[in-house]
N, C-alpha and C positions, 0 to 999 in steps of 0.2 A: 780431153774434151775437144770439141770442134773448134778450129781456129787457134788452138794452143800454139802450134808451131809458128804461125804467122805472128801471133802476139809476142812470142819470145824473141823473134827476129827484130821486131819493132823496139822492144825493150832494150835489146843489146845496142841498137843504134841511137837511141834517143834518151838514155838515162845516164846519170853521173854516179860513179862509185865514190862514196865518201862515208866511212864508218868510223866510229870511235867506241872503245870498250871501257867500261868502268871496273872498279875493283870487285864489284859483285857479279861480274860476268855479263852484264847487260851490254848489248851493242846497238848502236843507232845508225841506220843507213839513211841516205838522202837520195832523192831523185827529182829531176827537173825536165820538163818536156812541154811541147805545145799540147794544148787540149782544146776541147769545145770548138770543133770546126777549124782548128789551127789558128785561131785569132787571139788566143790568150796563152799565158804560160802558167803551168801548175808547178807547185813545189810541195814535196811531201817528205816527212820523216817517219820512220817506223822503228820502234825499239823492240828488240827481241831478247828474251832471257830464258834460258833453259829450253830453247826450241819453240817458245811460245811468244806470240806478239803481246806485249804488255801495254803499249801506248802508240799513238799515231797522231800526226797532224797533217793538215792539208790546207794549202792556200792557193790563191789564183790572182794573177795580175793581168791587166789589159796591156796590149802592145802599144807602142807610142802613137800609132795611128788612131787610137781611141780619143786622143786630144787633138782638136783642130785649132787652127789659128784664125781668130775672128778679124773683123775689119779694123779693130784698134791696133793690131800688130803691124809694125812697120813693114812696108812692102819688101824690103831687102832681106827680111827674116823669114819669108814664107814662099811656098811654091803652090800654085793653084792648078787643079786638074780634076778629073772625073774618077769617082770610085763607084763600086756597086754596093748599095746599101739595101739589104734585104730584098734583093732581086730588082732594084730600080737604080738607074743612074742618078748620081748626085754630085754636084760640083762643090768641092771643099778646098780649103787651104791647109797644108801641113807646115809645121816648122821646118825650115830649110835643113837644119842640122841637129841631130840628137846624138849625145855621147853617153856611154855607160861603160865602166870598166876600161878595157883596151879597144873598144869598138866605137866606130863612128858611122852613123846612119845618115844618108843623104836623101832628101825628098826628090823623087825623079818622076818625070812624066814620060812614059814610054807607050807607044801605040795608043795614045789618047788617054791612058789610065795613069793615075797617081799612086805611087807606092814608095816605101822606104827601101833603099838598097844599102848593102854594106855588112851584112851578117847572115850567116846560114843558120836559120832557126831550127833546122833538123839536128843540129849538134847540141849535145847536152851542155857543153861548156858555155855556149852562147846563152842558152836558157838560164843556166845557173847564174852567170854574171849579171844578166838583166834582172832576174828575180831579186837577187841580193841587193842590187843597186837601187831598185824601187823601194825595198824595205828600209834601206839606209838613207833615203831621200838624196840619192847620188846620181840621178839622171838629169843631164843638162840639155835643155832645149835652147839652142843658139846661145849657149853659155850661161843660161839662167836655170838654177836648180829649184826655183819656186813654182814652176809650172807643172812638170810631170812628177808630182810628188807621190808619196805613199797614199796620202788621203785621196788623191785624184785617180790613182791607177789600181790600188788594191781593192778587190771586191769585198773585203772585210770592212772597208771604210767608205767606199764611194757610192753606196746606195744602189748598186747594180740590181736591175730588175724592178726597182720601185715596189709599188703595191701589187704588181702583176705577178712577180716571181720572187720567192724568198730564197736567195742564194745561201745565206747562212744556215737556214734550217736544213736545206738539202746537203750542204757540206757536213754539218754535224751528224746527220743521219747516216751518211755514207761512211764517215770515219768510225762511228759507233758500230755499224754493221761489220766493218772490216776487222775491228778488234774482237768483236764477239764471234764471228763466224769464220774468219780467215779468208785468205786469197782464193782458194779453190772454189769454195761455196759462193763467194761473191762474184767470181767470174762466171759462174753458172746460174746466177740469179735471173729470174724471168720477170718480165713486165706484164702486169695484168690491168684490166680496166674494170672499175666498179660500175654500179647501175647509174651513177650520176655522170659517167663518162670520164672520171678522173683516173689517170694512169699512175701506177706506183710499182716499185720493185719489191719482189718477194724472194726470200730465201727459205727453202723447205716449207713453202706455203705461208710463211709469216711475213707480214709487211715490214720493210725496213724503215718506212717513213720517207724514203727518197722518191722524188717524182721526176727528177731531171733526166733528160734524154741520154746523156753520156755516162751514166752510172758504170756500165761495163761494155759499151759499144765498141766493136772492132771496126777501125777505119784506117784508111791510108793517110799518112802524113801527120797524124796526131794520136795521142793516147786518151783512153777513157780515164776517169778519176780512179777507178779501182786498179787499172793498169799502172798508174803512176805510184800508187801505194804499194802494189806488188813489186815494182822495181826497187822502191826504197827498202822493202823487206829483204829482197835478194842482196842488196848492197850492205845489209847489216850482218850477213853471214860470212 
């Protein structure tokens, strides 16, 4: 299909091989990569048995920059600068230091913009270490592990999207479609718009129930949700 070669190159650079086999021949693969505009990390598992996908999971966590340091935080623990927030400049403060696994991020102001430096998020091992640290409540902001917690950073728990966007519903629909139809059909899924202007993804003309933009979008620097699942499946073989 169109863009397949580009997709597979991205998968090779941004996923982590990790599989385990059970006595019944089932194997489970994992994959971790930046997703949704490159501002979040997705983690997926896919179980394959007899050449068929039998189960899958998909999660997503926000990067440390999702949590800002307010006025109550001591000045020596934060760095203030400008970020771009949905196309507009905004002054915020980040925690000066964030640690997870063997990585240390430092809030840095460069060319007037504020960002974290200290890890290459294009590498699967970085995404894996961060995702797993979030899930284990093992991310430290200036030595404090009660700030960047799973409850604050995991989209399963932090209420991401509010009433405007149902993240869990889209995630569940995407995983269900992947298990039902498989990688090839989901990568070829098309987005249609109904009479009310609502967009949703279809496979073989049937709605998947998923409405989010990055269902199978091909982009530079990050993976679509289906691409992360596809990489996890490849790692199970």
